[in-house]
VMD Tcl script that draws the C-alpha trace (Angstrom):
set ca {
  {0.00 0.00 0.00}
  {2.86 2.37 0.79}
  {4.36 2.01 -2.69}
  {0.98 2.66 -4.31}
  {0.28 5.69 -2.10}
  {3.67 7.25 -2.82}
  {3.34 6.73 -6.56}
  {-0.36 7.48 -7.12}
  {-0.78 10.20 -4.45}
  {-4.48 9.37 -4.08}
  {-5.67 7.06 -1.31}
  {-8.83 5.89 -3.07}
  {-6.97 5.05 -6.26}
  {-4.24 3.34 -4.24}
  {-6.84 1.18 -2.48}
  {-8.37 0.20 -5.84}
  {-4.92 -0.56 -7.21}
  {-4.05 -2.66 -4.13}
  {-7.10 -4.80 -4.70}
  {-6.01 -5.29 -8.30}
  {-2.48 -6.16 -7.10}
  {-3.91 -8.89 -4.86}
  {-5.97 -10.23 -7.75}
  {-2.96 -10.29 -10.06}
  {-0.87 -12.08 -7.43}
  {-3.60 -14.64 -6.84}
  {-3.99 -15.33 -10.57}
  {-0.24 -15.43 -11.26}
  {1.05 -17.09 -8.10}
  {2.46 -20.00 -10.10}
  {4.89 -17.55 -11.77}
  {6.63 -16.71 -8.50}
  {10.08 -18.29 -8.29}
  {11.64 -18.23 -4.78}
  {15.03 -18.81 -6.36}
  {14.85 -15.39 -8.05}
  {13.98 -13.35 -4.97}
  {11.83 -12.89 -1.90}
  {8.04 -12.91 -2.06}
  {7.74 -9.33 -0.78}
  {10.04 -8.11 -3.56}
  {7.78 -9.75 -6.13}
  {4.64 -8.21 -4.56}
  {6.24 -4.73 -4.57}
  {7.27 -5.17 -8.21}
  {3.70 -6.09 -9.18}
  {2.37 -3.04 -7.29}
  {4.98 -0.75 -8.84}
  {4.23 -1.92 -12.39}
  {0.49 -1.49 -11.82}
  {1.01 2.04 -10.46}
  {3.13 2.93 -13.49}
  {0.38 1.63 -15.79}
  {-2.22 3.74 -13.96}
  {-0.03 6.84 -14.11}
  {0.48 6.39 -17.84}
  {-3.27 6.07 -18.34}
  {-3.97 9.41 -16.63}
  {-4.56 12.34 -18.95}
  {-1.75 14.86 -19.03}
  {-2.27 18.56 -18.32}
  {-2.07 19.19 -22.06}
  {-4.79 16.61 -22.71}
  {-6.96 18.12 -19.98}
  {-6.52 21.57 -21.54}
  {-7.55 20.08 -24.88}
  {-10.67 18.61 -23.25}
  {-11.56 22.09 -22.02}
  {-11.41 23.32 -25.61}
  {-13.97 20.80 -26.89}
  {-17.19 22.58 -27.73}
  {-20.30 21.70 -25.79}
  {-22.64 19.92 -28.20}
  {-25.76 20.69 -26.18}
  {-28.01 23.19 -27.92}
  {-27.77 26.71 -26.56}
  {-30.83 28.58 -25.32}
  {-31.00 30.58 -28.55}
  {-30.99 27.41 -30.66}
  {-33.71 25.86 -28.50}
  {-35.88 28.97 -28.85}
  {-35.44 28.99 -32.61}
  {-36.34 25.28 -32.80}
  {-39.38 25.86 -30.60}
  {-40.52 28.72 -32.82}
  {-40.07 26.59 -35.94}
  {-42.01 23.76 -34.33}
  {-44.89 26.16 -33.64}
  {-44.76 27.37 -37.24}
  {-44.92 23.82 -38.56}
  {-47.93 23.06 -36.35}
  {-49.65 26.22 -37.58}
  {-48.88 25.30 -41.19}
  {-50.19 21.75 -40.70}
  {-53.42 23.30 -39.41}
  {-53.87 25.08 -42.74}
  {-53.94 21.75 -44.61}
  {-57.00 19.61 -45.16}
  {-57.15 17.15 -42.20}
  {-56.84 13.98 -44.32}
  {-53.83 15.36 -46.20}
  {-52.17 16.53 -42.99}
  {-52.70 13.05 -41.53}
  {-51.18 11.50 -44.67}
  {-48.10 13.73 -44.39}
  {-47.69 12.88 -40.72}
  {-48.06 9.19 -41.54}
  {-45.48 9.30 -44.31}
  {-42.84 11.54 -42.75}
  {-43.30 11.08 -39.02}
  {-44.57 7.50 -38.77}
  {-42.66 6.12 -41.78}
  {-45.69 4.60 -43.49}
  {-45.41 3.62 -47.15}
  {-47.46 5.19 -49.91}
  {-49.40 1.94 -50.27}
  {-50.20 1.82 -46.54}
  {-51.36 5.42 -46.61}
  {-53.45 4.89 -49.74}
  {-55.16 1.93 -48.06}
  {-55.67 3.81 -44.82}
  {-57.27 6.82 -46.58}
  {-59.03 4.68 -49.20}
  {-57.56 6.54 -52.19}
  {-55.60 5.27 -55.21}
  {-51.81 5.09 -54.86}
  {-51.18 7.89 -57.39}
  {-53.66 10.12 -55.55}
  {-51.71 9.54 -52.32}
  {-48.48 10.52 -54.09}
  {-50.15 13.69 -55.32}
  {-51.46 14.49 -51.82}
  {-48.00 14.11 -50.34}
  {-46.26 16.12 -53.06}
  {-48.80 18.95 -52.88}
  {-48.92 18.81 -49.09}
  {-45.15 19.23 -48.85}
  {-45.29 22.12 -51.30}
  {-48.04 23.76 -49.24}
  {-46.04 23.32 -46.05}
  {-42.94 24.80 -47.68}
  {-44.90 27.78 -48.98}
  {-46.52 28.30 -45.59}
  {-43.16 28.12 -43.76}
  {-41.58 30.57 -46.20}
  {-44.58 32.87 -45.86}
  {-44.33 32.80 -42.08}
  {-40.61 33.62 -42.17}
  {-41.00 36.44 -44.68}
}
mol new
graphics top color blue
foreach p $ca { graphics top sphere $p radius 0.5 }
foreach p [lrange $ca 0 end-1] q [lrange $ca 1 end] { graphics top cylinder $p $q radius 0.2 }
display resetview
């Protein structure tokens, strides 16, 4: 424990490392050769090598400074407000469409339904459903552009 504390300078990490040292010794006990040295020397060597591995795995000050430079990917308040406003505009624009056509658009683009499924659901021919969707998207685009203008 003393070797780990001196090298790692953190009691909690040293305790975790000590547990790992004991596990390594238990699993590799057959490798110990009394002819090559004392048991305590071998245990200290295992602890020292583990501490070195842990120290190498720690981020350096340069790496930590680089982490501080990474941009936060969470949307800012301004972005959230813009998205909320656009969501309201889309809802308003959907309300301007005929209910069946709005439902078809929602089914196709929000629920992932196929043209055939939508045609069956609304009891219209397949080509009519394609026309509804194409015209509905155009109407939504025009409405969104009109709202922004």
